[in-house]
Steps between C-alpha positions, in 0.01 A plus 500: 500500500635580847710808535746542779680834569849521638637828636868559425714538812731782405749430780550142370500586124768669297654562165865459410602712201787472260599772248784429255734722305797433273749505790301286747181509696336650808251333732273578787158466648165671487208458735147383428243718679187297481268307271296191449498179308186316407471121457220338322453135584852495653669656195625860463251696288569868564666747724656839545787635705662826569876559493657773714744670264616725790653195662758418231826386652830443326689210660819474302617864558645510849640843514222715671559814292509308170193298604309816582596657169397187314164490691443862405554421139262202509244726682531773236311547179775314311357183658209457742396859582406379850382839628233516233435121479567343850357171388483251208217256448487150361146374406459131414247460221531138366660195650555187294685236696821667621481771236373841608391798289433831643553875499799666665478879572811695571518885494137507406566298181329164456631217277403137471739252658527117494705277731503156662441457868487217756210521744480272804221494762550338834185547717436869531847610370574558133853538364554617144829564322575624148752684289395794286718650229412862441600733212550827688471707185127410481457696827677813391837403643740578210809599690804354322290273287657390171151531337505878557870600531792408277868456576447424872778242503545349843259744659199325332240367736300209364126555457383190673511460883390205703262481794506184701178513696420298808148546654369354821126546546253390770142389448260792555 
């Protein structure tokens, strides 16, 4: 039972997000602050990393004023409440093959999450990628959700959003 720790390199790791609505989608990035992944006998066994919610960027809205307004809305209590909750946390609890189960905390609310990930180790560098689908309403983000508001028509925002996570970590 040999454990090996890998420290996440924030500058070489990132998350691409996609949020969908009836009339289309928006996408952007969000930064990973720090964290670590633990391998046991060469296989991922646990880990935890911190997501910098203050770093949310919207890539598909090019007008600066509209982009700033959109960021302000994502930063508000309608979505991420970034002033009060400047980070989110993903804790890996169980790994079975490529399947990962853990706890995701956003806005101080923790829910279980499961997803598949690819983990590759080359010497002292670990690269992990995975796609998480998150129901925003489980984290108090009810703005324009069909679960909570009726007759939204084409202003409806779908509850699920996607996080495509790419982590680079270095052996500690």
